[in-house]
C-alpha positions as CSV (number, residue, x, y, z in Angstrom):
1,X,68.7,-2.6,30.1
2,X,69.1,-2.7,33.7
3,X,68.2,-6.2,35.6
4,X,65.8,-4.8,38.1
5,X,63.7,-2.9,35.5
6,X,63.6,-6.0,32.9
7,X,62.1,-8.1,35.8
8,X,59.9,-5.2,36.7
9,X,57.9,-5.7,33.7
10,X,58.1,-9.4,33.2
11,X,56.1,-8.9,36.3
12,X,53.4,-7.4,35.2
13,X,52.4,-9.5,32.5
14,X,52.5,-12.4,35.3
15,X,50.3,-11.0,37.4
16,X,47.7,-9.0,34.6
17,X,47.5,-9.3,31.0
18,X,46.4,-6.4,28.2
19,X,46.6,-3.3,28.6
20,X,45.8,-0.5,25.8
21,X,49.1,1.6,26.7
22,X,52.0,2.2,24.3
23,X,55.3,3.1,22.3
24,X,54.8,4.8,19.2
25,X,58.2,6.1,18.4
26,X,61.9,4.2,19.5
27,X,63.0,5.8,22.7
28,X,66.4,6.8,23.2
29,X,68.8,4.0,24.7
30,X,68.5,4.1,27.9
31,X,66.3,6.5,28.2
32,X,63.2,5.3,30.1
33,X,59.6,6.0,30.1
34,X,56.3,6.2,32.9
35,X,52.8,6.9,32.2
36,X,49.7,5.9,32.1
37,X,46.2,7.5,29.6
38,X,42.4,7.8,30.4
39,X,40.3,6.3,27.1
40,X,36.9,7.1,27.7
41,X,35.1,4.5,24.8
42,X,31.1,4.6,23.3
43,X,30.1,1.1,24.4
44,X,31.5,2.0,28.1
45,X,30.6,6.1,28.3
46,X,30.2,5.7,32.5
47,X,33.8,4.1,33.1
48,X,36.9,5.8,31.8
49,X,39.5,2.6,31.5
50,X,43.0,4.0,33.3
51,X,46.7,2.4,31.6
52,X,49.6,2.8,33.2
53,X,52.8,1.9,31.5
54,X,57.1,1.6,31.2
55,X,59.5,1.6,28.5
56,X,62.5,1.2,28.4
57,X,64.9,2.7,25.3
58,X,67.6,-0.9,24.3
59,X,69.0,0.9,21.2
60,X,68.5,4.2,19.2
61,X,65.7,2.0,17.7
62,X,64.4,-0.3,19.9
63,X,62.3,-0.6,22.6
64,X,60.8,-2.8,25.7
65,X,57.4,-1.7,27.0
66,X,54.6,-3.5,29.1
67,X,51.5,-1.9,29.9
68,X,48.7,-2.6,33.1
69,X,44.9,-1.4,32.6
70,X,45.1,-0.5,36.0
71,X,40.5,0.4,36.7
72,X,40.0,-3.3,35.3
73,X,41.7,-4.6,38.4
74,X,38.4,-2.9,40.4
75,X,35.8,-5.3,38.4
76,X,37.3,-8.8,38.6
77,X,39.7,-9.0,35.8
78,X,43.2,-7.9,34.7
79,X,44.9,-7.1,31.7
80,X,48.2,-6.4,30.4
81,X,50.6,-6.7,27.8
82,X,54.7,-7.1,27.2
83,X,56.0,-6.4,24.0
84,X,58.9,-4.5,21.6
85,X,58.7,-1.6,19.8
86,X,61.5,-1.7,16.6
87,X,61.5,1.7,14.6
88,X,62.0,0.7,10.8
89,X,63.1,4.3,9.0
90,X,63.2,8.1,11.2
91,X,61.0,11.1,9.8
92,X,62.9,13.3,7.3
93,X,60.8,16.3,5.8
94,X,57.8,15.0,5.1
95,X,58.1,11.2,4.9
96,X,57.1,10.2,7.9
97,X,58.8,8.1,10.2
98,X,58.2,4.4,10.8
99,X,58.1,1.5,13.8
100,X,56.5,-2.1,14.6
101,X,55.5,-3.5,17.5
102,X,55.0,-6.8,18.3
103,X,53.4,-8.3,21.3
104,X,51.9,-10.4,23.8
105,X,48.7,-9.5,25.4
106,X,45.8,-11.8,27.2
107,X,43.6,-11.3,30.7
108,X,42.7,-12.9,33.5
109,X,38.7,-13.5,34.4
110,X,38.1,-13.4,38.1
111,X,34.2,-14.7,36.8
112,X,36.3,-17.8,34.2
113,X,38.7,-18.2,37.4
114,X,40.9,-19.4,34.6
115,X,43.2,-17.7,32.4
116,X,40.9,-16.9,29.5
117,X,42.6,-14.8,26.3
118,X,45.9,-14.6,25.7
119,X,46.5,-13.1,22.3
120,X,49.4,-12.1,19.6
121,X,49.3,-8.2,18.4
122,X,51.0,-6.3,16.1
123,X,51.7,-3.0,15.3
124,X,52.3,-0.4,12.5
125,X,52.8,3.2,13.5
126,X,53.6,6.7,11.1
127,X,55.0,9.7,12.6
128,X,55.1,13.0,11.4
129,X,57.8,15.5,13.2
130,X,57.7,19.1,13.5
131,X,59.3,21.6,15.4
132,X,58.6,23.2,18.6
133,X,60.0,26.0,20.8
134,X,62.5,23.1,22.5
135,X,65.7,21.8,20.3
136,X,65.9,18.7,22.3
137,X,62.4,17.2,21.1
138,X,59.8,17.5,18.6
139,X,56.3,17.4,18.4
140,X,54.1,14.5,16.5
141,X,51.4,13.5,14.6
142,X,50.7,9.4,14.6
143,X,48.9,6.9,12.8
144,X,48.2,3.1,14.5
145,X,46.9,0.4,13.2
146,X,46.9,-2.6,16.0
147,X,46.5,-5.5,14.7
148,X,45.0,-8.2,17.5
149,X,44.7,-11.3,16.7
150,X,43.2,-14.9,18.9
151,X,44.6,-18.3,18.5
152,X,43.3,-20.0,21.6
153,X,41.4,-23.1,20.4
154,X,38.0,-22.5,20.1
155,X,38.1,-18.4,19.6
156,X,36.0,-17.5,22.8
157,X,36.2,-13.4,22.0
158,X,36.9,-13.3,18.8
159,X,35.4,-14.9,16.3
160,X,36.6,-13.9,13.2
161,X,40.4,-14.2,15.2
162,X,41.3,-10.9,14.9
163,X,40.3,-7.5,15.2
164,X,41.2,-4.9,13.7
165,X,41.4,-1.3,15.5
166,X,43.2,2.3,14.4
167,X,44.0,5.9,16.1
168,X,44.9,9.0,15.2
169,X,46.4,10.8,17.2
170,X,49.5,13.4,18.9
171,X,51.8,14.4,21.1
172,X,53.2,17.2,22.6
173,X,56.7,16.5,24.0
174,X,59.4,18.3,26.2
175,X,62.8,17.1,27.0
176,X,61.0,15.2,30.1
177,X,57.5,15.0,29.6
178,X,54.3,14.0,26.5
179,X,51.4,14.6,26.3
180,X,48.9,13.5,23.9
181,X,45.4,13.2,23.2
182,X,43.9,10.4,20.2
183,X,40.7,9.4,18.5
184,X,40.0,5.9,18.1
185,X,38.1,3.1,16.1
186,X,37.8,-0.3,17.2
187,X,35.8,-2.8,14.8
188,X,33.6,-4.6,17.1
189,X,33.6,-8.2,16.4
190,X,33.5,-9.3,19.1
191,X,31.1,-12.6,21.0
192,X,28.8,-10.9,22.6
193,X,27.6,-14.5,23.6
194,X,31.3,-15.5,26.1
195,X,32.0,-11.5,26.4
196,X,30.5,-8.2,27.6
197,X,27.4,-7.1,25.5
198,X,28.9,-4.6,24.1
199,X,31.9,-4.8,22.9
200,X,29.6,-7.3,20.1
201,X,29.4,-3.2,18.8
202,X,32.0,-0.6,17.3
203,X,33.6,0.8,19.5
204,X,35.1,4.8,19.0
205,X,37.0,6.5,21.8
206,X,39.5,8.9,22.8
207,X,42.7,8.8,24.8
208,X,44.8,11.2,26.4
209,X,48.2,10.3,27.5
210,X,50.8,11.2,29.9
211,X,54.1,10.5,30.0
212,X,57.3,11.0,32.4
213,X,61.0,10.9,30.4
214,X,63.8,10.1,32.5
């Protein structure tokens, strides 16, 4: 991986915090992906969330990535994440491929004037590939189980210390592009007294993704 790319990703994490962008299956070695997604959530029906993502394949099994929640910047909350995705095995016939993705996320809020939350996360991804018209690329269905933890003293946002998020989606892929759509469910165990009241509820959402591969 080239040093400027690594420096850029690290800089994104330092300047911001958590984002919902992510990689489902490993990129090819030395392959880079830049993309964006738009999320429509039931707890904020009039405010779509825009995320930006950058990823780079370190090897055939390992991908390094970072993401920014772009839309939150205009509300005074800066969100991003930084992590790795590791492919445990590739799909074969009806057997899904499997990958895991540990990362660190957090957010800085101008309302509190302090770094209010840094949380570890861990994803488990299952994905099923199938042939399309392009022999060099395969579409895939996926199931993502995201585990969001809060380890800060006092647990300002997650009273139980944990929030599960489940997504199911599909990606259409060509040699240079990837388009995706997914449905998401987030269990609502936020503490409404310390955070946005809407986030105390269970959340349903749809996400639309566009990724350019280099």
